[in-house]
N, C-alpha and C positions, 0 to 999 in steps of 0.2 A: 504493499500499499504506499503510495506516495505521501510524504508528510505535507506537501504543499497542496491542499484541497481546493477545488473550485467552489464559489459561492453556492451553486445549485447543489453541489454534493454536500457541502456543509449543512445547507437547510434540510436535506433529506435525512442526514445523519442526526443533526440536532433535534429535528422534530422527533425522530424515533426515540433519541436519548431522553428528550423531555418527556414523552410519554411513559417511558420506562421508570423515570424519577417519580413521576406523579403516581404511578401504581404503588401498591404496597409491596415492599422490597422484602425479601428473606433476610432475616436477622434485625430488621427494624420495623416489624409489623406495627403500624400505628393505630392503636386502639383509639386514640384521640380522633384521628381523621374519621374512623367509622363512625364514632359518636357525633362528629360534627355533620356528617352526612345525613344522619337520623335527625339531627336538630333542625337541618335546612328543610328536610321533608315535611317536618311538622310546623314550620314557621307559618305565621299567619300572613295574609296579604297587606302590604302597606297601604295606608289610607290615602285617599286622593285629597287634593287641596289642603295638605297640612305641611308642605315644606317649609323650612326655616330659610329665609332670606336675609342677606346683608346688603347694605347700600355702599357702593363705591363712592367715597367722599368727593373724588375728583370728577367723575363722569356721571354720577348719580345713577349708575347701572343698579338695578335689582337683580342681585346674583344668587343663585341657589346655593345654600351652605354645602351640598353635596355637588362636586364637580366629577365628570366623567373623564378619566385619563384613558386616552386611546392608545395605550402603550402595550397592553396585554390582551389583544383581540382573540376571539375564539377561532381555532383553526379547524380545517376540515379533518375529519377522522381518517378518511382514506387517502389524504394528500396533504402532508404537512408543508408543502410549498405555497400552499394557497390558504387564505382566510375565509371563513364561512361568512360571507357577504350577507346571506339571508339572515343569519343569527345576529350579526351586527346591526341589521336594520331592525330586527324584532326588538333588541334590547335598547336600542336608541329610542324607538317609538315607545317602549314602556316607560324609559326614563323621562322623555318629555311629557308623557300623560301624567306622570307623577311629580312634575314640577322641576326637573333638572335642566338647566338652561345653559351650563357651562361645560364646554368640550375642548379637551386639551390634547394636542398631538403635536407632531414634529416630523421633519422631512426624514429622519433617520429611524423612527420607531417602525417596529415590525418589519425589519429589513427593507425599509424604505416604502412600505406599502400602506402606512397607516393614514396619511393624509387623504389618499384616493379613497380608502374605505370610508373614512369619516365623511368625506365630501359626498358620496353616493348617499350615505345614510341621512345626513343632515338636509341635503338639497330637496329631499321629499317633504320637508316642512317649511312653513313660512319663515323667511330670514328673521322676522323679529321674534320668533319663538326661541332663539338660541344665541348665545355668544360663542364665538370660536377663537380658541387661542392655538397659536403655533409658533415656532422658533427659528431663529437664524442659526442653524446647527452647522456652521462653517468650520468644522473641526479640521478638515483636510487642507493642506497648503493651497491646493488648486481652487478650493471654494473661498479662500481668504482674499483673493483679488477682489477689486471693485466689481468687475464684470460677473466673477464667479458668485458673489455674494447677492448681488441684484438679481441675478439669474434664479437663485435658490429661492429668494423672496418672492419673485413673480410666478415661479412654478408653484409654490404654495398656494397663491390664489387660484391658479388654474386647477390644481388637484382638489382643492376644497370647494370650487365652483362658487367663489364669492368675489365681489369686487371691492371688498374691504375687510380688514382683519380687526376684530374686537380688542384682542390682547395679543400683543407681539413681544416676544422675549428674546433677549440675547441669551443664548443657551449655555449653561454650565460655566458661569463665570467662577473664577476662584483659584485657578492654578498658579497664576503669576501675573503681574501687571504687564510684563512683555508680551504675553500671550494676548491679553486683552487689547493691548494697543495694536498688535499686528491684526486681530480679527476685525477690530471695529474703528480704530482711530486713524491709523497710518494709511488706510485704503479709503478714507473719507466716507465710511459707511455710516457713521453716527450722523454725519450731516445729512446724508441721503434719508435716513429713517426719521429724522427730526422734520424734514420737508414733507415726507409722506404723512406723518402725523398732522402736520399743519394743514395738509390738503384732505385730510379726513379718510385716507385709505388706511391708516393706522388710527384706532380709536384711543388705544392705551398702550404705553410703551413701557417695558420693564426688563428685569433680567432674572434668570434663575441662578441660584447659588450653590456651588459645592466647592469647598476648599479652605483656604487660609484666612484667619481674622484680618490680617493686614491688608489683603486684596479686597475683602469686603468693606472694610472701613474706607478704602480709597476710592472705590467705585461709588459707595454710597454717598461720600463727600462730593461727587459729581452732580448731586440732586440740584444744587444751585444753578447749575448750567443746563442740565438735561430734563430736570423736573420728571424723575420717574413716577409714573402713575401706580405701580405696584412692583412688588418684589416676591419672587417665589422662593420659598425655603423649606427645608426639611425640619418637620416638627412633630413630635410623638413623645410619649412619657418615658422613653428611654433616652432620646437625644436631648430632652430638655436640659438635664443637668450632667449627662455622662457622654455626649459625643466626643469631647476632647479626651475623656479618660480612655474611652474605646479606642479612639484613633487620634494622635496628636495632630493629624492634618485637618481635622474637623473642628467645627465651632459649636458650642453649646446653642440649642434653639432658644433658650432663655435670653441670651445675649442678642442673637439676631432679631428677635421679635421686639425686644425692648428698644433697640436701636431705630427699628423702623417706627415703632409707636412715637418716639421723640419727634420724628418728622411728619407724623400723620399720614405714612404711607401704608397702605392696606397690604396684608400678608396672604398670598396664596400659598397653600400648604401641599407639599408632596410628602410621600412616604409615610402616611399617618400609621401604617402597618409594618412599616420596614420591610416591604416586599414580601409580606405574609408572616414575618417572623412573630409578630405580636398577636397573630391569630392562631399560631401553631406552638403555643408554649408548652413547657414539660407538663405532664399531667398533674403533679402536685401543686403547681400555680393555677392551673386550670380549675382545680378543686377549691383553691382558696377564692378565686373569683366567684365561682358559682355558689359559695357560701354567703358572699355579699349580695349576690344578685342571681337567684336561680333562673329567672326567666330571660336573662340577657345573655347574648352570645359573648364569646371571649373577645371578638373583633369589636363589638360595640363599645367595650371600655375604651379602646384607642380612639375610636371616631368621636365619642363624646369628649375626650381629652383634647383632641385637635380642633373641635369645633367650638369649645367653651370660651376661649379668649375672644373678646369683642373686636379686636383688630383683625381678625381672621375674615377674609372675604369669601373664600371658598376652600374646601378640602378635596383634594383630588384622589381619586381611587381608581385603579386599573381593575375593572371588573370584568373578568373572562367569562363568567357564568351568570345566568339569570339569578342564581341563588345568592350570589355575592351582591348583585344590585339590589334585590329585595331586602336582604340583610341590612345593608347601608341605608336604605331609604327608611327602614324602621327607626335608625338611629337619629335621622334628621327630619323625620315627618311626624311631630316636630322634634327639634332637638330638647333634650331635657339636660340642661347645663350641669356639669358636675358640682357637687358641693365642695366647700373647702376641705371637708374630711376626705372625701373620696379623692380629690386631687393629692392631698397629703399621702394617703395610702398608696397611690400609684407611684408617686415620686420617691417616697422614702422607704417603702417595703418591697413592692413587686419589681420595680426598676433596679434597685440594688441587687436583688437576688438574680435577674437576667444578667447583669453585668458579671456577677460571680460565676456565671457559667463559662466565660472566657470563649465565647464562640468566635468563629471567623465572621466578621460582620458583612457577610454577603447578601444582598437583597434580591438576588436572581433577576437582575435588570437586564442582563445580557449585553451591556455596553462593551465588555471586553471581547465580545465575539465578532466575528469568527476568528479563531486562533489559526494563524498560518500553518501551524503544524498539526491541526486536527484536534487539539485537546479541548474537551468539554469541561471548561473551567467551572461555570455555575454548578453544574451537576456533580462535580467532585466535592464542591464546597458544602452544597445542600445535603449530600449523604452523610458526610462527616458530621455536620451539625445536628442533622435529624437524629442520628444514633447517640451523639453526646446528649442531647436534650432528652432522650428517652431512657437514658442510663444504660444502653446497651453496648457502650463503647468497651471493648475488652482491654483492660489495663493491667491486670494483676494475674500473673500465671499461676500464683498460688490459690487463687479464688476456684471454688468448685464449679462455676459457670464459665470459666475462661475459655476452655476448649470449644464449648458450645458458642459462646458470644464471638470468638475469633473466627469460626468457621461462618456463622452468619453474616459477620461484617464483610468478609472477603467475598461470599457468593452474592451478598446485596450489591455490593460495589460493582461486581461484574455485570449484574442485571441492570443497575442504573446507568453504568457508563461502560460502553464497549472497551476491552483491553487496549485497543490501539489509540484510545481516546483519553486514557488515564494519566495521571501526573507523572509517571515514569518517562514519558515521552516529551516532557518539557525540556527545552534546551536553553532556558533562562534568557531568551532574546529580549524580553522586557516590552514587547510592543503592546501588551494589554494593559499594562500599569497605568499609563497617562490617561486611559479612557475610564477608569473606575470612578465613579462618583463618591464611593466610600473611602477613596485614597488606600484600598487595601494593596499592600506590597504582595501582589499576586504571585510572581515567580518564587519568592521566598516561602509563602504559604503552601504552594504547590510542592516545593521541595520537602518541607516538613511532612506533608502528608505522604509523599513517596516514600520518605525514610520510615514513617510510621507503618505503612502497609508492608514495606520489605521486612521489617521487624516482625510483624504479625506472620508473615509467611514462614519466617525462620522459627517462629515460635518463642521468641525471646519475651522477657518480662519488660513491659512497656511503661512502667512507672517512671523509670529515669527518663526515657524519650518524651513522655508527655510533660515532664517537669521542664525539660529543656526546651520544648515547645513553647511553654508558658513564659520561661525567662526571656527567650529570644524576642518574643512578641512585644515585651515591654521595652526593648532596647530602641 
């Protein structure tokens, strides 16, 4: 097998790998997932005409608190290269019927197909029924020229079938000011976008942030010049106080939100569930949350947390399945804000316990893909975290369950990730790392997991290896 795979081959393999990861794998059979499925089956229909709305202080837009993130669209079961447009249409229709009017996409989402799918679904409705948000995702040097960036912007309008964009973002600001200047300033694109806003083809102009505090501060300070209409940040009960502790390249959401509030800039929230991590907690944490609110889903705690701050304009969720959409609608139709005690409970108890798990902070966003050497990076991280959360990670050769857990982990890994796409094939090229919104040191983590798996195959005691992984991650 050639290590350099084509995009079509990648999509075919990746689709199959994703399906395998989604299934219950040997060694990590997720009873919590089975319970969640039953919970979804029993959920009641969300009410109509009960959506909570927030008003954008600059444009006076009345925006639904739940925003639809068009990043994780449903795929066709028989062809992972294609997205299920019929299902996308059905879910968008249901969302609009229940008051969702904010739809967020990007030229790079869903292997470049999200804008087109979004445009087809939304164009079937009155333009006044929805606000569409998309991004200048000019990450590649070829797209950072003036012509390349303007071409991307105009193609977004074409794909979305609109003649104006309600919310336009500079995509994923935060790596460095040099990168920011190359993407938006030196090529004259900011001047172009300001003129587009003045002419009404962009109604609100902002940026999404992932990265370093000093970059956020410097870009935010440009508010006097550019008048940011909104800013998109990652906010959830884990990132509120622990984002920087988990990864020193990230910034606590409490700081980001407070700085925006000082300037009266509304916050658009991404990753309220951290790519599903806050909906798939270890069972003992699920039990704790259920004791506090038996009738609420685990995910609803995170959505209520993200929606409670008054400066939040909308909370984005990538809702692949109708069940996800319905559950999130139940959280916001209408919103029942967290009490001070509930917020303290999530901040001081649940979040601290999650941090103690020391997982790899992967949100399965797939920004790192495709790997030029065919490695399925997200699936490797998801499998490791899943087994760690469930307490099925084999760590002690003296444990009576060690042989069983060791076998289950290795069989589960092979089912979730084809052997030719596992961490052992990483050559540490580092092409993936700059694309990770969570600033994970991906090659280093892959190397550690490869060493962990190799020790498992050799039947070695893994306590020392896991200790080394923890110590190095703190460096």
